[in-house]
N, C-alpha and C positions, 0 to 999 in steps of 0.2 A: 137415841142417844145422840152426842151435839159431834158433828167432825171439827177436830182441830187442824186448822190453818198453819200449816210449814212451807216459809221460803230459804231457798236453798240460797248460802252467801259462801264469800270465797275465803278461804284462809287469812289471804291480805285484810280484805274488811271486815273480820274475825279481832285476828289481830288491832288491828285499828280501832274497833270496836271498844276491847279491853282496854286499851290503853287511855282512850279518853275516860271510859269510866275510871277508873283507877285513878289518873294525872287529877279527875275533879273530883274524887273523895278523898285528895288527903298525901296521896303517892307521892313522893318525887321522883323523877326523870327514871334512876337506875331502879329503884322498885314498882313501876309501872312497868315499864320493860319487862323484868324478869318474870313477871305476873302474867303480862298477857302473852311472852311465849310460852308458858306454863300453860294457861288455858289454850291455845290455837294448837300446840303439839298433842295436846291430849283432843283434843277436837280430830284434829289429823290423825289420829293413830288408833280413834275409834274408842276412844274411854270419857264418854261423852258426863258419867258420874263424877269427873274431875274436869272439865270443860268449861261453858259456858253455865251450865249448871250451879258452881259451887261460887259464882259472882255476887250474891246475891248473901250468902255466908260470909266472904270474903269485906264484903262492904259492912255488915253489920259488926263485924267483928274491928273493923277501922274506925266506924260512928259510936261505937262504944267506948273505944281506948281501949281495949283488950291488946290490940297491936299500932305499932306507931305506922305508918306509911313513909316516915324519911329515915328509919332507922337503919342504919351502917354496921354491921357488924364486925368483930374486931378478936384478931386471934389474938388469945393471951398466952396460948403454949402452941406451938407445934409440933406433938408426940406423934412417932411412928404408930405403924398400926399393922394391923395383921393382912 
């Protein structure tokens, strides 16, 4: 069986890696920041299936046009919630 080599990187390195990837694939600064924080926090919290693992899927969605990397949400109605 082939052994996979791993390398430990810091949370700052994870954030910077994710930010650079998202920025270079169509995300504006706000969206690249939000996604990078999400990926970094997932790695920090041990939720690896929602960290770096998700980046290829995010990039596929950007590339296909299913999501817009420069989208800015707008609140049309501010309603009460429970």
